[in-house]
C-alpha positions as YAML, in Angstrom:
chain: A
units: angstrom
residues:
- id: 1
  name: UNK
  ca: [62.39, 102.83, 105.66]
- id: 2
  name: UNK
  ca: [63.15, 106.49, 104.94]
- id: 3
  name: UNK
  ca: [64.47, 106.99, 108.49]
- id: 4
  name: UNK
  ca: [66.77, 103.98, 108.00]
- id: 5
  name: UNK
  ca: [68.12, 105.37, 104.72]
- id: 6
  name: UNK
  ca: [68.72, 108.79, 106.26]
- id: 7
  name: UNK
  ca: [70.57, 107.20, 109.17]
- id: 8
  name: UNK
  ca: [72.71, 105.10, 106.80]
- id: 9
  name: UNK
  ca: [73.62, 108.14, 104.68]
- id: 10
  name: UNK
  ca: [74.62, 110.32, 107.63]
- id: 11
  name: UNK
  ca: [78.33, 111.12, 107.57]
- id: 12
  name: UNK
  ca: [80.37, 109.48, 110.31]
- id: 13
  name: UNK
  ca: [82.41, 111.70, 112.62]
- id: 14
  name: UNK
  ca: [86.19, 111.41, 112.40]
- id: 15
  name: UNK
  ca: [88.36, 113.60, 114.63]
- id: 16
  name: UNK
  ca: [90.51, 116.17, 112.85]
- id: 17
  name: UNK
  ca: [94.18, 115.10, 112.80]
- id: 18
  name: UNK
  ca: [95.22, 117.75, 115.34]
- id: 19
  name: UNK
  ca: [92.41, 116.62, 117.65]
- id: 20
  name: UNK
  ca: [93.51, 112.97, 117.78]
- id: 21
  name: UNK
  ca: [94.31, 112.34, 121.43]
- id: 22
  name: UNK
  ca: [97.09, 109.98, 122.50]
- id: 23
  name: UNK
  ca: [95.08, 108.63, 125.44]
- id: 24
  name: UNK
  ca: [92.13, 107.83, 123.15]
- id: 25
  name: UNK
  ca: [94.41, 106.10, 120.62]
- id: 26
  name: UNK
  ca: [96.10, 104.01, 123.31]
- id: 27
  name: UNK
  ca: [92.74, 103.14, 124.86]
- id: 28
  name: UNK
  ca: [91.39, 102.05, 121.46]
- id: 29
  name: UNK
  ca: [94.49, 99.97, 120.75]
- id: 30
  name: UNK
  ca: [94.53, 98.16, 124.09]
- id: 31
  name: UNK
  ca: [92.00, 95.58, 122.91]
- id: 32
  name: UNK
  ca: [93.39, 92.57, 120.98]
- id: 33
  name: UNK
  ca: [90.43, 92.51, 118.56]
- id: 34
  name: UNK
  ca: [90.95, 96.15, 117.66]
- id: 35
  name: UNK
  ca: [94.70, 95.60, 117.27]
- id: 36
  name: UNK
  ca: [93.98, 92.64, 114.96]
- id: 37
  name: UNK
  ca: [91.69, 94.84, 112.84]
- id: 38
  name: UNK
  ca: [94.36, 97.55, 112.62]
- id: 39
  name: UNK
  ca: [97.03, 94.99, 111.70]
- id: 40
  name: UNK
  ca: [94.88, 93.54, 108.89]
- id: 41
  name: UNK
  ca: [94.20, 96.98, 107.44]
- id: 42
  name: UNK
  ca: [97.86, 97.99, 107.80]
- id: 43
  name: UNK
  ca: [99.07, 94.87, 105.98]
- id: 44
  name: UNK
  ca: [96.30, 94.39, 103.40]
- id: 45
  name: UNK
  ca: [94.93, 97.88, 102.79]
- id: 46
  name: UNK
  ca: [91.40, 99.07, 103.26]
- id: 47
  name: UNK
  ca: [88.84, 96.36, 103.99]
- id: 48
  name: UNK
  ca: [85.10, 95.94, 104.27]
- id: 49
  name: UNK
  ca: [83.88, 95.63, 107.84]
- id: 50
  name: UNK
  ca: [82.61, 92.16, 106.96]
- id: 51
  name: UNK
  ca: [86.26, 91.10, 106.46]
- id: 52
  name: UNK
  ca: [86.67, 91.13, 110.23]
- id: 53
  name: UNK
  ca: [83.71, 88.91, 111.13]
- id: 54
  name: UNK
  ca: [86.10, 86.05, 111.90]
- id: 55
  name: UNK
  ca: [87.30, 88.14, 114.88]
- id: 56
  name: UNK
  ca: [83.98, 88.68, 116.62]
- id: 57
  name: UNK
  ca: [80.21, 88.96, 116.16]
- id: 58
  name: UNK
  ca: [78.66, 91.62, 113.92]
- id: 59
  name: UNK
  ca: [77.36, 93.66, 116.87]
- id: 60
  name: UNK
  ca: [80.68, 93.48, 118.68]
- id: 61
  name: UNK
  ca: [82.52, 94.34, 115.47]
- id: 62
  name: UNK
  ca: [80.45, 97.51, 115.08]
- id: 63
  name: UNK
  ca: [81.47, 98.49, 118.61]
- id: 64
  name: UNK
  ca: [85.19, 97.86, 117.97]
- id: 65
  name: UNK
  ca: [85.29, 99.69, 114.63]
- id: 66
  name: UNK
  ca: [83.43, 102.62, 116.18]
- id: 67
  name: UNK
  ca: [85.98, 102.82, 119.00]
- id: 68
  name: UNK
  ca: [88.84, 102.86, 116.46]
- id: 69
  name: UNK
  ca: [87.08, 105.50, 114.33]
- id: 70
  name: UNK
  ca: [86.23, 107.78, 117.24]
- id: 71
  name: UNK
  ca: [89.83, 107.60, 118.49]
- id: 72
  name: UNK
  ca: [91.10, 108.62, 115.05]
- id: 73
  name: UNK
  ca: [92.88, 105.35, 114.27]
- id: 74
  name: UNK
  ca: [90.75, 104.39, 111.26]
- id: 75
  name: UNK
  ca: [88.50, 106.10, 108.74]
- id: 76
  name: UNK
  ca: [85.19, 104.47, 107.81]
- id: 77
  name: UNK
  ca: [83.26, 105.31, 104.67]
- id: 78
  name: UNK
  ca: [80.04, 104.00, 103.22]
- id: 79
  name: UNK
  ca: [80.12, 102.28, 99.86]
- id: 80
  name: UNK
  ca: [76.54, 101.26, 99.20]
- id: 81
  name: UNK
  ca: [75.48, 99.04, 102.09]
- id: 82
  name: UNK
  ca: [79.11, 98.22, 102.96]
- id: 83
  name: UNK
  ca: [81.40, 100.08, 105.34]
- id: 84
  name: UNK
  ca: [85.02, 100.37, 104.25]
- id: 85
  name: UNK
  ca: [87.74, 100.71, 106.90]
- id: 86
  name: UNK
  ca: [91.09, 102.37, 106.17]
- id: 87
  name: UNK
  ca: [93.98, 103.18, 108.47]
- id: 88
  name: UNK
  ca: [94.79, 106.83, 109.16]
- id: 89
  name: UNK
  ca: [98.47, 105.96, 108.98]
- id: 90
  name: UNK
  ca: [99.83, 109.27, 107.67]
- id: 91
  name: UNK
  ca: [97.93, 111.29, 110.23]
- id: 92
  name: UNK
  ca: [98.91, 109.00, 113.12]
- id: 93
  name: UNK
  ca: [102.57, 108.90, 112.05]
- id: 94
  name: UNK
  ca: [102.67, 112.68, 111.84]
- id: 95
  name: UNK
  ca: [100.95, 113.16, 115.20]
- id: 96
  name: UNK
  ca: [102.70, 110.32, 117.11]
- id: 97
  name: UNK
  ca: [105.87, 109.26, 115.20]
- id: 98
  name: UNK
  ca: [106.70, 105.57, 115.66]
- id: 99
  name: UNK
  ca: [103.64, 104.71, 117.76]
- id: 100
  name: UNK
  ca: [101.75, 102.78, 115.10]
- id: 101
  name: UNK
  ca: [104.86, 100.86, 114.02]
- id: 102
  name: UNK
  ca: [105.49, 99.81, 117.64]
- id: 103
  name: UNK
  ca: [101.87, 98.72, 118.11]
- id: 104
  name: UNK
  ca: [101.92, 96.73, 114.84]
- id: 105
  name: UNK
  ca: [105.21, 95.03, 115.80]
- id: 106
  name: UNK
  ca: [103.75, 94.04, 119.16]
- id: 107
  name: UNK
  ca: [100.49, 92.86, 117.59]
- id: 108
  name: UNK
  ca: [102.36, 90.54, 115.23]
- id: 109
  name: UNK
  ca: [103.80, 88.87, 118.34]
- id: 110
  name: UNK
  ca: [100.40, 88.49, 120.05]
- id: 111
  name: UNK
  ca: [98.87, 85.00, 120.08]
- id: 112
  name: UNK
  ca: [96.27, 84.62, 117.31]
- id: 113
  name: UNK
  ca: [92.66, 85.35, 118.19]
- id: 114
  name: UNK
  ca: [90.59, 82.25, 118.97]
- id: 115
  name: UNK
  ca: [88.16, 81.45, 116.14]
- id: 116
  name: UNK
  ca: [84.48, 82.07, 116.81]
- id: 117
  name: UNK
  ca: [82.38, 79.01, 117.62]
- id: 118
  name: UNK
  ca: [80.09, 78.02, 114.76]
...
């Protein structure tokens, strides 16, 4: 139990703004599930990870959020047992002007994700 608590309290790595790499950002944003997550956060503000469970399974969601975090697209913080996802909009806009707006415009035109089977 103590090992679990230590693991849960460990700070997550987020790249420094100047270290955010365009190739990593584009790679992270190529997946429709990750683009849907980014769009939701962009339009609705920070969200709990559980808010995205309609997009994919819990295990798969962890993978997708991790990819976005490691690329520098989102910031994830712990709030008790929950993980809160926020968009690093200011940092991305400063580093790659117009990129996020273009991705969000394109994502709004994507077909909706298919709902998960019950």
